[in-house]
N, C-alpha and C positions, 0 to 999 in steps of 0.2 A: 262453717257454723254447724254445729249439731241441731239435730231435729228432735224435739222430745214432747210427747203427750203427755199430759197429766190428767189423771183420772182422778177429782176426788171425791170425798165423801165418808160417812162414818163406817160404811160396810160392815153394817150390824145385822145380819152377814153378810158378806159379798155373795153376789148372786150371778145367773147366767147371762142375766142383762148388762152387766158391767162388763164381763168379759166378752161379749158380743160388740157391744160399743168400740171396746180399746184394740180389739184384732180390725175393725171396720176401718178405724183411723188410721193404725198401721199399714194397713194394705193400702187404703184409696190415697193415703197422702204421703206416702214413702218414708216414714218418720224410721228414725236410728231407733227407738225403742219407745214403751209407752210405761211410764211410773205410776204405780197406783199409790196413792197417798192418802190414807187414813186421816181424818180430822181429829183433833185433840178434844176440843172442847166448842162445837158451834154453836152459834149466839142465836140460831134458830130452833135448836132444841135444848135450851137452858132449863126447859119443865119435864125434859123426858129422863129415864133412864137409861144410860148407855153403858154397853158392857166394854170392860177394861180396855184399855190401849193394847196390852199384852195378847189378850184372845184376838182382837181384831185385827192386830199384825198377823197374828198366827194364821186364822183363818184366809188372810190375803195370801201368804205365804204357799200355804196348801193348796188355794185355789189355782195359782200361777207357776206351780214350781216346774210343770212341764212344758211351758212356752218361753222360749229363750229369750223372746224378745220383749218380755213383760217383767218388771221389776218392783219390789215393795219400796217404797220411801219413806222411810221415819222423819222426813223433814219436819212435818206440823206437831208429830207427837214429842218431838224433842225441845218444841218451842215451851218458852216461860209461860207460867201461870197466866190464866185468864183466857178470855175468848180468842178463838182462833179466825182471823178474818182473810178472806182471800185475796184483799188489797195488800194486805201485810205480808203474805206469804210470797205474792209475786213480786215485790218490791225486793224481799230478800233473797229470792231465787236469782233475781237478776243481778243482784250485788254479786252473789257470789259464784254463779255461772255465766261469765259474761261474752262466751265464745258458743252460747246456747241460745238457740230460739225454740221457745216454748208456745204450744199448742194446748189450750183448757178445750178438753171434751165434755160434752153436758147435753142434757137432755133438752129437747125442743120448750118444755115449759120454763128450765132456767132462762130462756133469752126472754121470756115473756117477763119474767120477775126481776130481770137483773136491775131495773132502776132502784128496786128495794134495798140492793145489796150494800154495803158498807162504801164506800166511795165510788160508784160504777163510773164516774168520769176517768179514774184510772185506770181501773180493773179492763175497762173495753178498748183500753188504748197499751194496756202493757201487755197482751198476748192477742192471737189469733184464736178465736172460738170455732170450734168443730162440732156443730148441732145436728145432732139427731133427726130424722125429717118425720112428720106426721103422717098420720093414714088416710085420713081424706082429702078430697081435692080442697075443703073450705078449710080444713087444718093446715093447708100446705100454703095457701093462698094468706091467711093470718099470720103465718110463720115468715112468709116473704113480705109481707108490710111492716111484720115488728123489724126485721132485719134491716131493711131499707130505712126505716125512722131512727134505728141505731147508729145506721153508718153515716146518717146525716147530721143528725145532732152531737153526735160523740166521735165521730171518725173511726167508729169500731172496724175491727176485721172480721167478719164472720162467715164460715164456708159451710154447706151443708154436707153432713154424713148420709150418704144413700143407703140409709138402711132405717127402719124404724125401731122405737125402743120396745122392749118386752113387754108384756103385760105383767110382770112381777115385781113386788115390793118386797122389802125387807122384812117391813111391819108384819104383813100376813104372812112371811115365810116364819116370824117369830110365833105370831099365834099358832099356825098350824102345829107348830113343833110342840108348844105347851099344850096342845088338844091332844097330842098323838096322831094327826092327820098326817099323810105321807106328802113329800115336798122333792120326791124324786123327778129329776128334769128341772127343779126351779133352782139348786144350788149344785156346785159340784159335789162328786160322791166323798172326795177328801174333805172337805169342808163339812161334810155331814158327819163324817166319821170323827172329826175334831169335835164337833157338837156333843156327841153323845158320849164323847170320851169326858168331857169335862164338865157334863151337864148344864149345859147353857141353855137358857130360854124355857127351863121347866117349871 
């Protein structure tokens, strides 16, 4: 069985925190590769203006170009019209890639919020989750408690990524670019060049 990590998100834009989590998952769990999978129309962002799929895919490609074990996946982008739910994506992936075991790479907040997802009972059994760590001991204990709860209630498979999420958010990056503030160190240089060349977030 191949072992593939999936890093999902709108990637509007992709930032260094996304790359750090993917690298940690690849190294810590010996994955064959990590697929960066931009969302098409995430339901939780239906009231947000999202950059075109073409530009978001191009930024992901620019960010991962020199990392051989990272791949861009347009699996969700190619889906039909309508909202893209993780449960549906995982079901289709399991049907198409029957020789592959998938690992879903997430931040700690996703583990706390996952019961709000569409069909969490399916999602939590369909893949192994790799969750980023939290900073404080109190936050770590809270995450441990949530993981035990999900394992007992749903039979979830959740493993820890022994690295913390970076304190960086795509929304903040967009705001800084719009106001002319520097974003060096927050996004790869190749992504910044693409943003400037195509006038994104101005």
